[in-house]
A tleap script that builds the chain and sets N, CA, C and O, in Angstrom:
source leaprc.protein.ff14SB
mol = sequence {
  NMET ALA ARG ALA PRO ARG TYR ARG LEU ALA
  ASP SER ALA GLN GLN VAL VAL GLY GLY PHE
  LEU LEU ALA GLY PRO PHE VAL VAL THR GLU
  GLU VAL TRP GLY LEU ALA THR ASN MET GLY
  TRP GLY HIE ALA ALA VAL THR VAL ALA ILE
  VAL PHE GLY ILE GLY TYR GLY ALA LEU TYR
  GLU ALA ASP ASP ASP ARG ASP PRO ASP SER
  GLU ALA GLU VAL VAL GLY ILE PRO ILE ARG
  PHE VAL SER LEU MET LEU VAL SER TYR GLY
  SER VAL ALA ILE LEU ALA LEU THR LEU THR
  ALA PRO SER SER PHE LEU GLY ASP LEU PRO
  MET ALA GLU ARG ALA ALA VAL THR ALA ARG
  ALA VAL GLY VAL GLY ALA ILE PHE SER VAL
  VAL GLY ALA ALA THR ALA ASP SER VAL CPHE
}
set mol.1.N position { -32.838 -3.014 6.135 }
set mol.1.CA position { -31.483 -2.517 6.051 }
set mol.1.C position { -30.565 -3.640 5.559 }
set mol.1.O position { -30.607 -4.754 6.081 }
set mol.2.N position { -29.756 -3.348 4.573 }
set mol.2.CA position { -28.838 -4.340 4.005 }
set mol.2.C position { -27.678 -4.577 4.961 }
set mol.2.O position { -27.180 -3.648 5.598 }
set mol.3.N position { -27.264 -5.808 5.049 }
set mol.3.CA position { -26.142 -6.162 5.905 }
set mol.3.C position { -24.822 -5.875 5.189 }
set mol.3.O position { -24.705 -6.111 3.987 }
set mol.4.N position { -23.846 -5.375 5.910 }
set mol.4.CA position { -22.542 -5.060 5.327 }
set mol.4.C position { -21.886 -6.336 4.814 }
set mol.4.O position { -21.994 -7.386 5.447 }
set mol.5.N position { -21.205 -6.255 3.667 }
set mol.5.CA position { -20.518 -7.437 3.150 }
set mol.5.C position { -19.442 -7.906 4.138 }
set mol.5.O position { -18.712 -7.098 4.711 }
set mol.6.N position { -19.363 -9.218 4.319 }
set mol.6.CA position { -18.359 -9.777 5.227 }
set mol.6.C position { -17.020 -9.891 4.528 }
set mol.6.O position { -16.946 -10.061 3.311 }
set mol.7.N position { -15.979 -9.796 5.305 }
set mol.7.CA position { -14.624 -9.952 4.789 }
set mol.7.C position { -14.351 -11.431 4.545 }
set mol.7.O position { -14.648 -12.275 5.390 }
set mol.8.N position { -13.782 -11.735 3.381 }
set mol.8.CA position { -13.397 -13.099 3.025 }
set mol.8.C position { -11.967 -13.079 2.494 }
set mol.8.O position { -11.452 -12.022 2.130 }
set mol.9.N position { -11.342 -14.219 2.452 }
set mol.9.CA position { -9.990 -14.340 1.903 }
set mol.9.C position { -9.959 -13.870 0.449 }
set mol.9.O position { -8.955 -13.324 -0.009 }
set mol.10.N position { -11.055 -14.081 -0.270 }
set mol.10.CA position { -11.139 -13.633 -1.662 }
set mol.10.C position { -10.986 -12.111 -1.767 }
set mol.10.O position { -10.497 -11.605 -2.777 }
set mol.11.N position { -11.402 -11.385 -0.729 }
set mol.11.CA position { -11.236 -9.928 -0.727 }
set mol.11.C position { -9.754 -9.565 -0.725 }
set mol.11.O position { -9.337 -8.643 -1.426 }
set mol.12.N position { -8.964 -10.283 0.055 }
set mol.12.CA position { -7.516 -10.040 0.062 }
set mol.12.C position { -6.900 -10.396 -1.288 }
set mol.12.O position { -5.999 -9.706 -1.763 }
set mol.13.N position { -7.381 -11.460 -1.898 }
set mol.13.CA position { -6.868 -11.840 -3.219 }
set mol.13.C position { -7.146 -10.736 -4.231 }
set mol.13.O position { -6.292 -10.423 -5.061 }
set mol.14.N position { -8.323 -10.150 -4.167 }
set mol.14.CA position { -8.656 -9.036 -5.054 }
set mol.14.C position { -7.746 -7.845 -4.773 }
set mol.14.O position { -7.280 -7.182 -5.699 }
set mol.15.N position { -7.497 -7.579 -3.509 }
set mol.15.CA position { -6.598 -6.484 -3.133 }
set mol.15.C position { -5.199 -6.721 -3.693 }
set mol.15.O position { -4.557 -5.791 -4.182 }
set mol.16.N position { -4.734 -7.947 -3.622 }
set mol.16.CA position { -3.391 -8.277 -4.121 }
set mol.16.C position { -3.290 -7.975 -5.614 }
set mol.16.O position { -2.314 -7.378 -6.068 }
set mol.17.N position { -4.290 -8.385 -6.365 }
set mol.17.CA position { -4.269 -8.129 -7.813 }
set mol.17.C position { -4.206 -6.625 -8.080 }
set mol.17.O position { -3.364 -6.165 -8.851 }
set mol.18.N position { -5.086 -5.867 -7.449 }
set mol.18.CA position { -5.099 -4.417 -7.650 }
set mol.18.C position { -3.837 -3.743 -7.148 }
set mol.18.O position { -3.322 -2.825 -7.786 }
set mol.19.N position { -3.337 -4.197 -6.004 }
set mol.19.CA position { -2.129 -3.603 -5.434 }
set mol.19.C position { -0.903 -3.820 -6.298 }
set mol.19.O position { -0.125 -2.893 -6.524 }
set mol.20.N position { -0.726 -5.042 -6.782 }
set mol.20.CA position { 0.420 -5.335 -7.644 }
set mol.20.C position { 0.290 -4.619 -8.988 }
set mol.20.O position { 1.277 -4.142 -9.547 }
set mol.21.N position { -0.926 -4.553 -9.491 }
set mol.21.CA position { -1.154 -3.925 -10.786 }
set mol.21.C position { -0.689 -2.469 -10.797 }
set mol.21.O position { -0.008 -2.043 -11.731 }
set mol.22.N position { -1.046 -1.716 -9.782 }
set mol.22.CA position { -0.656 -0.303 -9.766 }
set mol.22.C position { 0.712 -0.059 -9.144 }
set mol.22.O position { 1.285 1.012 -9.346 }
set mol.23.N position { 1.249 -1.006 -8.401 }
set mol.23.CA position { 2.574 -0.822 -7.794 }
set mol.23.C position { 3.693 -0.986 -8.811 }
set mol.23.O position { 4.706 -0.289 -8.745 }
set mol.24.N position { 3.512 -1.903 -9.749 }
set mol.24.CA position { 4.566 -2.261 -10.693 }
set mol.24.C position { 5.266 -1.110 -11.371 }
set mol.24.O position { 6.492 -1.024 -11.300 }
set mol.25.N position { 4.548 -0.226 -12.021 }
set mol.25.CA position { 5.226 0.852 -12.748 }
set mol.25.C position { 6.035 1.794 -11.851 }
set mol.25.O position { 7.008 2.396 -12.306 }
set mol.26.N position { 5.645 1.922 -10.595 }
set mol.26.CA position { 6.338 2.862 -9.719 }
set mol.26.C position { 7.587 2.264 -9.094 }
set mol.26.O position { 8.500 2.994 -8.707 }
set mol.27.N position { 7.633 0.939 -8.992 }
set mol.27.CA position { 8.803 0.273 -8.430 }
set mol.27.C position { 10.003 0.401 -9.356 }
set mol.27.O position { 11.137 0.481 -8.885 }
set mol.28.N position { 9.774 0.420 -10.655 }
set mol.28.CA position { 10.867 0.425 -11.622 }
set mol.28.C position { 11.107 1.799 -12.237 }
set mol.28.O position { 11.738 1.904 -13.289 }
set mol.29.N position { 10.618 2.835 -11.601 }
set mol.29.CA position { 10.784 4.190 -12.114 }
set mol.29.C position { 11.886 4.901 -11.325 }
set mol.29.O position { 11.791 5.061 -10.108 }
set mol.30.N position { 12.914 5.316 -12.030 }
set mol.30.CA position { 14.058 5.950 -11.376 }
set mol.30.C position { 13.661 7.201 -10.600 }
set mol.30.O position { 14.260 7.508 -9.569 }
set mol.31.N position { 12.660 7.922 -11.087 }
set mol.31.CA position { 12.235 9.146 -10.405 }
set mol.31.C position { 11.721 8.859 -8.991 }
set mol.31.O position { 11.954 9.649 -8.076 }
set mol.32.N position { 11.031 7.746 -8.810 }
set mol.32.CA position { 10.536 7.390 -7.478 }
set mol.32.C position { 11.712 7.178 -6.529 }
set mol.32.O position { 11.673 7.620 -5.381 }
set mol.33.N position { 12.741 6.511 -7.001 }
set mol.33.CA position { 13.906 6.250 -6.154 }
set mol.33.C position { 14.674 7.539 -5.882 }
set mol.33.O position { 15.241 7.704 -4.802 }
set mol.34.N position { 14.698 8.458 -6.854 }
set mol.34.CA position { 15.309 9.765 -6.623 }
set mol.34.C position { 14.543 10.571 -5.592 }
set mol.34.O position { 15.139 11.200 -4.717 }
set mol.35.N position { 13.222 10.553 -5.693 }
set mol.35.CA position { 12.402 11.234 -4.690 }
set mol.35.C position { 12.652 10.653 -3.300 }
set mol.35.O position { 12.825 11.396 -2.334 }
set mol.36.N position { 12.669 9.334 -3.204 }
set mol.36.CA position { 12.870 8.680 -1.908 }
set mol.36.C position { 14.237 9.013 -1.327 }
set mol.36.O position { 14.382 9.132 -0.110 }
set mol.37.N position { 15.234 9.162 -2.183 }
set mol.37.CA position { 16.570 9.532 -1.716 }
set mol.37.C position { 16.565 10.914 -1.073 }
set mol.37.O position { 17.267 11.156 -0.091 }
set mol.38.N position { 15.769 11.814 -1.636 }
set mol.38.CA position { 15.729 13.190 -1.137 }
set mol.38.C position { 14.707 13.418 -0.023 }
set mol.38.O position { 14.680 14.495 0.573 }
set mol.39.N position { 13.879 12.437 0.260 }
set mol.39.CA position { 12.864 12.574 1.307 }
set mol.39.C position { 13.478 12.422 2.682 }
set mol.39.O position { 14.433 11.669 2.875 }
set mol.40.N position { 12.915 13.148 3.636 }
set mol.40.CA position { 13.257 12.938 5.041 }
set mol.40.C position { 12.212 12.033 5.671 }
set mol.40.O position { 11.245 11.632 5.024 }
set mol.41.N position { 12.421 11.717 6.942 }
set mol.41.CA position { 11.467 10.841 7.618 }
set mol.41.C position { 10.134 11.536 7.853 }
set mol.41.O position { 9.108 10.865 7.968 }
set mol.42.N position { 10.123 12.849 7.924 }
set mol.42.CA position { 8.867 13.586 8.020 }
set mol.42.C position { 8.030 13.402 6.765 }
set mol.42.O position { 6.817 13.204 6.830 }
set mol.43.N position { 8.702 13.471 5.621 }
set mol.43.CA position { 8.007 13.229 4.352 }
set mol.43.C position { 7.462 11.800 4.301 }
set mol.43.O position { 6.349 11.562 3.833 }
set mol.44.N position { 8.260 10.864 4.788 }
set mol.44.CA position { 7.834 9.464 4.797 }
set mol.44.C position { 6.596 9.285 5.680 }
set mol.44.O position { 5.687 8.529 5.335 }
set mol.45.N position { 6.566 9.978 6.813 }
set mol.45.CA position { 5.398 9.890 7.694 }
set mol.45.C position { 4.146 10.431 7.001 }
set mol.45.O position { 3.052 9.893 7.171 }
set mol.46.N position { 4.316 11.488 6.228 }
set mol.46.CA position { 3.174 12.043 5.494 }
set mol.46.C position { 2.682 11.043 4.448 }
set mol.46.O position { 1.476 10.927 4.230 }
set mol.47.N position { 3.605 10.315 3.791 }
set mol.47.CA position { 3.154 9.319 2.813 }
set mol.47.C position { 2.349 8.218 3.500 }
set mol.47.O position { 1.377 7.720 2.934 }
set mol.48.N position { 2.742 7.838 4.708 }
set mol.48.CA position { 1.986 6.836 5.459 }
set mol.48.C position { 0.580 7.360 5.746 }
set mol.48.O position { -0.402 6.637 5.579 }
set mol.49.N position { 0.488 8.608 6.174 }
set mol.49.CA position { -0.828 9.202 6.444 }
set mol.49.C position { -1.684 9.245 5.183 }
set mol.49.O position { -2.890 9.002 5.238 }
set mol.50.N position { -1.062 9.552 4.050 }
set mol.50.CA position { -1.799 9.587 2.782 }
set mol.50.C position { -2.328 8.197 2.438 }
set mol.50.O position { -3.491 8.050 2.063 }
set mol.51.N position { -1.482 7.185 2.562 }
set mol.51.CA position { -1.887 5.813 2.236 }
set mol.51.C position { -3.034 5.370 3.145 }
set mol.51.O position { -4.019 4.805 2.670 }
set mol.52.N position { -2.907 5.623 4.445 }
set mol.52.CA position { -3.965 5.244 5.379 }
set mol.52.C position { -5.250 6.008 5.075 }
set mol.52.O position { -6.338 5.433 5.115 }
set mol.53.N position { -5.132 7.294 4.774 }
set mol.53.CA position { -6.309 8.107 4.457 }
set mol.53.C position { -7.010 7.642 3.194 }
set mol.53.O position { -8.233 7.505 3.173 }
set mol.54.N position { -6.238 7.397 2.139 }
set mol.54.CA position { -6.825 6.907 0.888 }
set mol.54.C position { -7.489 5.548 1.123 }
set mol.54.O position { -8.610 5.310 0.674 }
set mol.55.N position { -6.795 4.675 1.820 }
set mol.55.CA position { -7.334 3.340 2.067 }
set mol.55.C position { -8.627 3.371 2.852 }
set mol.55.O position { -9.603 2.726 2.471 }
set mol.56.N position { -8.644 4.111 3.937 }
set mol.56.CA position { -9.852 4.192 4.754 }
set mol.56.C position { -10.982 4.845 3.973 }
set mol.56.O position { -12.118 4.372 3.995 }
set mol.57.N position { -10.665 5.922 3.290 }
set mol.57.CA position { -11.685 6.615 2.513 }
set mol.57.C position { -12.269 5.753 1.419 }
set mol.57.O position { -13.482 5.746 1.211 }
set mol.58.N position { -11.420 5.027 0.716 }
set mol.58.CA position { -11.890 4.176 -0.377 }
set mol.58.C position { -12.732 3.010 0.136 }
set mol.58.O position { -13.722 2.635 -0.494 }
set mol.59.N position { -12.348 2.440 1.266 }
set mol.59.CA position { -13.089 1.290 1.785 }
set mol.59.C position { -14.390 1.682 2.473 }
set mol.59.O position { -15.418 1.031 2.282 }
set mol.60.N position { -14.349 2.744 3.273 }
set mol.60.CA position { -15.483 3.012 4.164 }
set mol.60.C position { -16.242 4.305 3.890 }
set mol.60.O position { -17.413 4.410 4.256 }
set mol.61.N position { -15.626 5.269 3.272 }
set mol.61.CA position { -16.328 6.514 2.995 }
set mol.61.C position { -16.952 6.506 1.602 }
set mol.61.O position { -18.025 7.073 1.398 }
set mol.62.N position { -16.289 5.872 0.654 }
set mol.62.CA position { -16.790 5.850 -0.724 }
set mol.62.C position { -17.793 4.723 -0.952 }
set mol.62.O position { -18.491 4.720 -1.966 }
set mol.63.N position { -17.875 3.776 -0.037 }
set mol.63.CA position { -18.769 2.624 -0.184 }
set mol.63.C position { -19.772 2.630 0.963 }
set mol.63.O position { -19.416 2.321 2.101 }
set mol.64.N position { -21.009 2.977 0.675 }
set mol.64.CA position { -22.045 3.063 1.702 }
set mol.64.C position { -22.428 1.713 2.287 }
set mol.64.O position { -23.041 1.654 3.353 }
set mol.65.N position { -22.076 0.625 1.602 }
set mol.65.CA position { -22.431 -0.707 2.083 }
set mol.65.C position { -21.498 -1.213 3.175 }
set mol.65.O position { -21.780 -2.233 3.804 }
set mol.66.N position { -20.396 -0.516 3.406 }
set mol.66.CA position { -19.423 -0.971 4.401 }
set mol.66.C position { -19.474 -0.097 5.644 }
set mol.66.O position { -19.533 1.130 5.570 }
set mol.67.N position { -19.448 -0.765 6.777 }
set mol.67.CA position { -19.409 -0.071 8.066 }
set mol.67.C position { -18.247 -0.660 8.855 }
set mol.67.O position { -18.292 -1.832 9.226 }
set mol.68.N position { -17.203 0.130 9.119 }
set mol.68.CA position { -16.047 -0.426 9.824 }
set mol.68.C position { -16.397 -0.955 11.211 }
set mol.68.O position { -15.710 -1.837 11.727 }
set mol.69.N position { -17.454 -0.428 11.817 }
set mol.69.CA position { -17.849 -0.879 13.158 }
set mol.69.C position { -18.506 -2.251 13.151 }
set mol.69.O position { -18.588 -2.903 14.192 }
set mol.70.N position { -18.976 -2.696 11.985 }
set mol.70.CA position { -19.648 -3.994 11.919 }
set mol.70.C position { -18.734 -5.108 11.405 }
set mol.70.O position { -19.160 -6.259 11.308 }
set mol.71.N position { -17.493 -4.781 11.077 }
set mol.71.CA position { -16.574 -5.782 10.539 }
set mol.71.C position { -15.755 -6.428 11.652 }
set mol.71.O position { -15.563 -5.855 12.725 }
set mol.72.N position { -15.276 -7.642 11.362 }
set mol.72.CA position { -14.374 -8.312 12.290 }
set mol.72.C position { -13.118 -7.470 12.452 }
set mol.72.O position { -12.672 -6.812 11.511 }
set mol.73.N position { -12.549 -7.497 13.661 }
set mol.73.CA position { -11.423 -6.610 13.963 }
set mol.73.C position { -10.230 -7.370 14.522 }
set mol.73.O position { -10.344 -8.480 15.042 }
set mol.74.N position { -9.082 -6.718 14.391 }
set mol.74.CA position { -7.848 -7.143 15.042 }
set mol.74.C position { -7.385 -5.929 15.840 }
set mol.74.O position { -7.097 -4.879 15.265 }
set mol.75.N position { -7.313 -6.067 17.145 }
set mol.75.CA position { -6.983 -4.970 18.058 }
set mol.75.C position { -7.736 -3.676 17.718 }
set mol.75.O position { -7.162 -2.587 17.718 }
set mol.76.N position { -9.016 -3.824 17.434 }
set mol.76.CA position { -9.871 -2.669 17.173 }
set mol.76.C position { -9.826 -2.113 15.764 }
set mol.76.O position { -10.482 -1.110 15.482 }
set mol.77.N position { -9.072 -2.733 14.875 }
set mol.77.CA position { -8.945 -2.264 13.490 }
set mol.77.C position { -9.599 -3.304 12.578 }
set mol.77.O position { -9.304 -4.493 12.697 }
set mol.78.N position { -10.487 -2.874 11.663 }
set mol.78.CA position { -11.147 -3.845 10.774 }
set mol.78.C position { -10.132 -4.680 9.985 }
set mol.78.O position { -9.156 -4.155 9.449 }
set mol.79.N position { -10.384 -5.974 9.927 }
set mol.79.CA position { -9.476 -6.891 9.217 }
set mol.79.C position { -9.305 -6.481 7.761 }
set mol.79.O position { -8.204 -6.580 7.219 }
set mol.80.N position { -10.366 -6.026 7.124 }
set mol.80.CA position { -10.279 -5.612 5.721 }
set mol.80.C position { -9.257 -4.478 5.565 }
set mol.80.O position { -8.491 -4.462 4.601 }
set mol.81.N position { -9.244 -3.540 6.503 }
set mol.81.CA position { -8.319 -2.422 6.442 }
set mol.81.C position { -6.885 -2.890 6.710 }
set mol.81.O position { -5.948 -2.441 6.050 }
set mol.82.N position { -6.717 -3.789 7.675 }
set mol.82.CA position { -5.382 -4.348 7.953 }
set mol.82.C position { -4.854 -5.048 6.706 }
set mol.82.O position { -3.699 -4.862 6.325 }
set mol.83.N position { -5.697 -5.847 6.077 }
set mol.83.CA position { -5.311 -6.537 4.847 }
set mol.83.C position { -4.922 -5.542 3.765 }
set mol.83.O position { -3.925 -5.733 3.069 }
set mol.84.N position { -5.705 -4.482 3.623 }
set mol.84.CA position { -5.416 -3.470 2.608 }
set mol.84.C position { -4.050 -2.834 2.827 }
set mol.84.O position { -3.305 -2.633 1.868 }
set mol.85.N position { -3.710 -2.515 4.068 }
set mol.85.CA position { -2.411 -1.897 4.347 }
set mol.85.C position { -1.271 -2.882 4.101 }
set mol.85.O position { -0.235 -2.512 3.549 }
set mol.86.N position { -1.461 -4.131 4.508 }
set mol.86.CA position { -0.422 -5.144 4.257 }
set mol.86.C position { -0.199 -5.342 2.764 }
set mol.86.O position { 0.940 -5.456 2.311 }
set mol.87.N position { -1.274 -5.382 2.011 }
set mol.87.CA position { -1.162 -5.553 0.557 }
set mol.87.C position { -0.523 -4.324 -0.076 }
set mol.87.O position { 0.344 -4.454 -0.940 }
set mol.88.N position { -0.937 -3.145 0.339 }
set mol.88.CA position { -0.436 -1.909 -0.275 }
set mol.88.C position { 1.071 -1.762 -0.104 }
set mol.88.O position { 1.781 -1.450 -1.060 }
set mol.89.N position { 1.553 -1.984 1.100 }
set mol.89.CA position { 2.996 -1.878 1.332 }
set mol.89.C position { 3.721 -3.150 0.900 }
set mol.89.O position { 4.818 -3.085 0.347 }
set mol.90.N position { 3.109 -4.301 1.152 }
set mol.90.CA position { 3.756 -5.566 0.827 }
set mol.90.C position { 3.972 -5.776 -0.656 }
set mol.90.O position { 5.021 -6.276 -1.062 }
set mol.91.N position { 2.997 -5.403 -1.476 }
set mol.91.CA position { 3.156 -5.600 -2.920 }
set mol.91.C position { 4.310 -4.763 -3.457 }
set mol.91.O position { 5.073 -5.227 -4.304 }
set mol.92.N position { 4.441 -3.537 -2.971 }
set mol.92.CA position { 5.540 -2.678 -3.425 }
set mol.92.C position { 6.878 -3.253 -2.957 }
set mol.92.O position { 7.832 -3.323 -3.731 }
set mol.93.N position { 6.944 -3.661 -1.702 }
set mol.93.CA position { 8.197 -4.206 -1.163 }
set mol.93.C position { 8.602 -5.487 -1.890 }
set mol.93.O position { 9.769 -5.663 -2.238 }
set mol.94.N position { 7.645 -6.372 -2.115 }
set mol.94.CA position { 7.957 -7.631 -2.816 }
set mol.94.C position { 8.460 -7.360 -4.224 }
set mol.94.O position { 9.459 -7.935 -4.655 }
set mol.95.N position { 7.765 -6.483 -4.940 }
set mol.95.CA position { 8.216 -6.167 -6.304 }
set mol.95.C position { 9.591 -5.502 -6.298 }
set mol.95.O position { 10.443 -5.835 -7.121 }
set mol.96.N position { 9.809 -4.577 -5.387 }
set mol.96.CA position { 11.102 -3.882 -5.331 }
set mol.96.C position { 12.244 -4.867 -5.097 }
set mol.96.O position { 13.282 -4.793 -5.755 }
set mol.97.N position { 12.048 -5.779 -4.169 }
set mol.97.CA position { 13.113 -6.732 -3.863 }
set mol.97.C position { 13.256 -7.798 -4.941 }
set mol.97.O position { 14.372 -8.204 -5.264 }
set mol.98.N position { 12.148 -8.251 -5.494 }
set mol.98.CA position { 12.194 -9.267 -6.550 }
set mol.98.C position { 12.866 -8.724 -7.810 }
set mol.98.O position { 13.622 -9.431 -8.476 }
set mol.99.N position { 12.586 -7.478 -8.122 }
set mol.99.CA position { 13.155 -6.871 -9.334 }
set mol.99.C position { 14.500 -6.198 -9.073 }
set mol.99.O position { 15.034 -5.520 -9.951 }
set mol.100.N position { 15.044 -6.378 -7.887 }
set mol.100.CA position { 16.340 -5.827 -7.450 }
set mol.100.C position { 16.441 -4.314 -7.657 }
set mol.100.O position { 17.504 -3.796 -7.999 }
set mol.101.N position { 15.341 -3.623 -7.449 }
set mol.101.CA position { 15.337 -2.171 -7.625 }
set mol.101.C position { 16.307 -1.446 -6.684 }
set mol.101.O position { 16.989 -0.526 -7.134 }
set mol.102.N position { 16.399 -1.817 -5.400 }
set mol.102.CA position { 17.337 -1.083 -4.539 }
set mol.102.C position { 18.784 -1.145 -5.036 }
set mol.102.O position { 19.474 -0.126 -5.045 }
set mol.103.N position { 19.239 -2.297 -5.439 }
set mol.103.CA position { 20.623 -2.375 -5.919 }
set mol.103.C position { 20.775 -1.735 -7.291 }
set mol.103.O position { 21.844 -1.225 -7.623 }
set mol.104.N position { 19.717 -1.759 -8.085 }
set mol.104.CA position { 19.780 -1.139 -9.411 }
set mol.104.C position { 19.833 0.383 -9.319 }
set mol.104.O position { 20.592 1.024 -10.046 }
set mol.105.N position { 19.030 0.960 -8.430 }
set mol.105.CA position { 18.938 2.416 -8.337 }
set mol.105.C position { 19.804 3.004 -7.233 }
set mol.105.O position { 20.124 4.192 -7.274 }
set mol.106.N position { 20.191 2.195 -6.243 }
set mol.106.CA position { 20.900 2.727 -5.072 }
set mol.106.C position { 22.196 1.982 -4.803 }
set mol.106.O position { 22.707 2.015 -3.683 }
set mol.107.N position { 22.729 1.314 -5.808 }
set mol.107.CA position { 23.892 0.459 -5.625 }
set mol.107.C position { 25.099 1.124 -4.993 }
set mol.107.O position { 25.908 0.441 -4.364 }
set mol.108.N position { 25.249 2.436 -5.139 }
set mol.108.CA position { 26.418 3.127 -4.606 }
set mol.108.C position { 26.248 3.549 -3.149 }
set mol.108.O position { 27.206 4.030 -2.544 }
set mol.109.N position { 25.084 3.387 -2.579 }
set mol.109.CA position { 24.839 3.792 -1.191 }
set mol.109.C position { 25.237 2.689 -0.223 }
set mol.109.O position { 25.156 1.507 -0.559 }
set mol.110.N position { 25.665 3.069 0.977 }
set mol.110.CA position { 25.915 2.044 2.008 }
set mol.110.C position { 24.624 1.282 2.316 }
set mol.110.O position { 23.529 1.813 2.126 }
set mol.111.N position { 24.750 0.049 2.788 }
set mol.111.CA position { 23.605 -0.827 2.998 }
set mol.111.C position { 22.545 -0.197 3.906 }
set mol.111.O position { 21.358 -0.285 3.592 }
set mol.112.N position { 22.923 0.423 4.999 }
set mol.112.CA position { 21.941 1.015 5.924 }
set mol.112.C position { 21.165 2.142 5.245 }
set mol.112.O position { 19.949 2.245 5.407 }
set mol.113.N position { 21.859 2.978 4.494 }
set mol.113.CA position { 21.179 4.068 3.798 }
set mol.113.C position { 20.299 3.528 2.671 }
set mol.113.O position { 19.221 4.061 2.409 }
set mol.114.N position { 20.758 2.480 2.015 }
set mol.114.CA position { 19.968 1.858 0.955 }
set mol.114.C position { 18.652 1.316 1.523 }
set mol.114.O position { 17.599 1.452 0.901 }
set mol.115.N position { 18.721 0.703 2.702 }
set mol.115.CA position { 17.513 0.174 3.346 }
set mol.115.C position { 16.549 1.304 3.703 }
set mol.115.O position { 15.337 1.163 3.536 }
set mol.116.N position { 17.081 2.423 4.192 }
set mol.116.CA position { 16.227 3.556 4.559 }
set mol.116.C position { 15.556 4.160 3.326 }
set mol.116.O position { 14.367 4.474 3.358 }
set mol.117.N position { 16.308 4.320 2.252 }
set mol.117.CA position { 15.730 4.868 1.019 }
set mol.117.C position { 14.713 3.895 0.447 }
set mol.117.O position { 13.680 4.318 -0.073 }
set mol.118.N position { 14.985 2.607 0.532 }
set mol.118.CA position { 14.038 1.608 0.044 }
set mol.118.C position { 12.728 1.696 0.824 }
set mol.118.O position { 11.652 1.623 0.231 }
set mol.119.N position { 12.806 1.851 2.126 }
set mol.119.CA position { 11.586 1.992 2.941 }
set mol.119.C position { 10.786 3.212 2.497 }
set mol.119.O position { 9.560 3.150 2.410 }
set mol.120.N position { 11.462 4.309 2.218 }
set mol.120.CA position { 10.752 5.513 1.768 }
set mol.120.C position { 10.172 5.317 0.362 }
set mol.120.O position { 9.071 5.788 0.074 }
set mol.121.N position { 10.907 4.629 -0.505 }
set mol.121.CA position { 10.391 4.354 -1.855 }
set mol.121.C position { 9.168 3.449 -1.793 }
set mol.121.O position { 8.231 3.621 -2.572 }
set mol.122.N position { 9.168 2.500 -0.887 }
set mol.122.CA position { 8.001 1.636 -0.701 }
set mol.122.C position { 6.804 2.489 -0.278 }
set mol.122.O position { 5.684 2.251 -0.730 }
set mol.123.N position { 7.033 3.471 0.579 }
set mol.123.CA position { 5.954 4.377 0.983 }
set mol.123.C position { 5.396 5.173 -0.177 }
set mol.123.O position { 4.185 5.375 -0.270 }
set mol.124.N position { 6.269 5.627 -1.064 }
set mol.124.CA position { 5.808 6.364 -2.248 }
set mol.124.C position { 4.981 5.437 -3.141 }
set mol.124.O position { 3.893 5.811 -3.579 }
set mol.125.N position { 5.484 4.244 -3.409 }
set mol.125.CA position { 4.760 3.296 -4.251 }
set mol.125.C position { 3.436 2.866 -3.648 }
set mol.125.O position { 2.480 2.589 -4.373 }
set mol.126.N position { 3.375 2.809 -2.312 }
set mol.126.CA position { 2.144 2.390 -1.638 }
set mol.126.C position { 1.009 3.385 -1.861 }
set mol.126.O position { -0.161 3.009 -1.798 }
set mol.127.N position { 1.340 4.647 -2.122 }
set mol.127.CA position { 0.297 5.638 -2.410 }
set mol.127.C position { -0.515 5.184 -3.623 }
set mol.127.O position { -1.734 5.354 -3.655 }
set mol.128.N position { 0.138 4.625 -4.589 }
set mol.128.CA position { -0.532 4.183 -5.807 }
set mol.128.C position { -1.092 2.771 -5.653 }
set mol.128.O position { -2.170 2.464 -6.161 }
set mol.129.N position { -0.363 1.930 -4.960 }
set mol.129.CA position { -0.804 0.559 -4.739 }
set mol.129.C position { -2.122 0.512 -3.970 }
set mol.129.O position { -2.990 -0.304 -4.281 }
set mol.130.N position { -2.277 1.376 -2.971 }
set mol.130.CA position { -3.501 1.374 -2.174 }
set mol.130.C position { -4.717 1.724 -3.022 }
set mol.130.O position { -5.814 1.223 -2.777 }
set mol.131.N position { -4.525 2.576 -4.010 }
set mol.131.CA position { -5.638 2.928 -4.901 }
set mol.131.C position { -6.093 1.688 -5.667 }
set mol.131.O position { -7.290 1.411 -5.748 }
set mol.132.N position { -5.151 0.952 -6.224 }
set mol.132.CA position { -5.490 -0.255 -6.961 }
set mol.132.C position { -6.089 -1.336 -6.063 }
set mol.132.O position { -7.067 -1.986 -6.432 }
set mol.133.N position { -5.502 -1.523 -4.890 }
set mol.133.CA position { -5.983 -2.553 -3.981 }
set mol.133.C position { -7.388 -2.248 -3.478 }
set mol.133.O position { -8.242 -3.134 -3.445 }
set mol.134.N position { -7.631 -1.007 -3.088 }
set mol.134.CA position { -8.959 -0.640 -2.575 }
set mol.134.C position { -10.003 -0.665 -3.684 }
set mol.134.O position { -11.147 -1.060 -3.459 }
set mol.135.N position { -9.611 -0.245 -4.865 }
set mol.135.CA position { -10.549 -0.273 -5.985 }
set mol.135.C position { -10.942 -1.700 -6.328 }
set mol.135.O position { -12.121 -1.996 -6.525 }
set mol.136.N position { -9.960 -2.579 -6.399 }
set mol.136.CA position { -10.261 -3.980 -6.715 }
set mol.136.C position { -11.152 -4.597 -5.641 }
set mol.136.O position { -12.061 -5.363 -5.958 }
set mol.137.N position { -10.901 -4.273 -4.382 }
set mol.137.CA position { -11.713 -4.798 -3.293 }
set mol.137.C position { -13.143 -4.293 -3.383 }
set mol.137.O position { -14.083 -5.043 -3.119 }
set mol.138.N position { -13.316 -3.043 -3.748 }
set mol.138.CA position { -14.649 -2.442 -3.798 }
set mol.138.C position { -15.437 -2.841 -5.040 }
set mol.138.O position { -16.657 -2.998 -4.981 }
set mol.139.N position { -14.742 -3.004 -6.162 }
set mol.139.CA position { -15.430 -3.261 -7.420 }
set mol.139.C position { -15.820 -4.738 -7.548 }
set mol.139.O position { -16.896 -5.055 -8.054 }
set mol.140.N position { -14.955 -5.629 -7.096 }
set mol.140.CA position { -15.215 -7.066 -7.326 }
set mol.140.C position { -15.809 -7.726 -6.149 }
set mol.140.O position { -16.083 -8.925 -6.186 }
savepdb mol mol.pdb
quit
């Protein structure tokens, strides 16, 4: 029986490349910010579930060589999965703030509402970022 691949820092680096690659186009798209403006927190919760589902499925269901029960964990959650979620949301948030997307697309909103819409937009972008991050982790 083959041993499951161990998690290494290089795996996170691969996730970062894939996550940023697919996050970029969605951070600078006005339609994403319009969708986030019209979303409620229920919609945002569903995007979180989608991101977690895609991430888990891509890492552990689509790859027979990985077993989440055999990986190192943080509070019962595989480190590889924790890294994937941090990269998926973090890459979108970093790009959004670096490229000043919230002020560009939401400049007329009060600061508190702008922060809430930005959080929802990050959730939308993470749907795509997780695909890139998980793919890069699995392929390389």
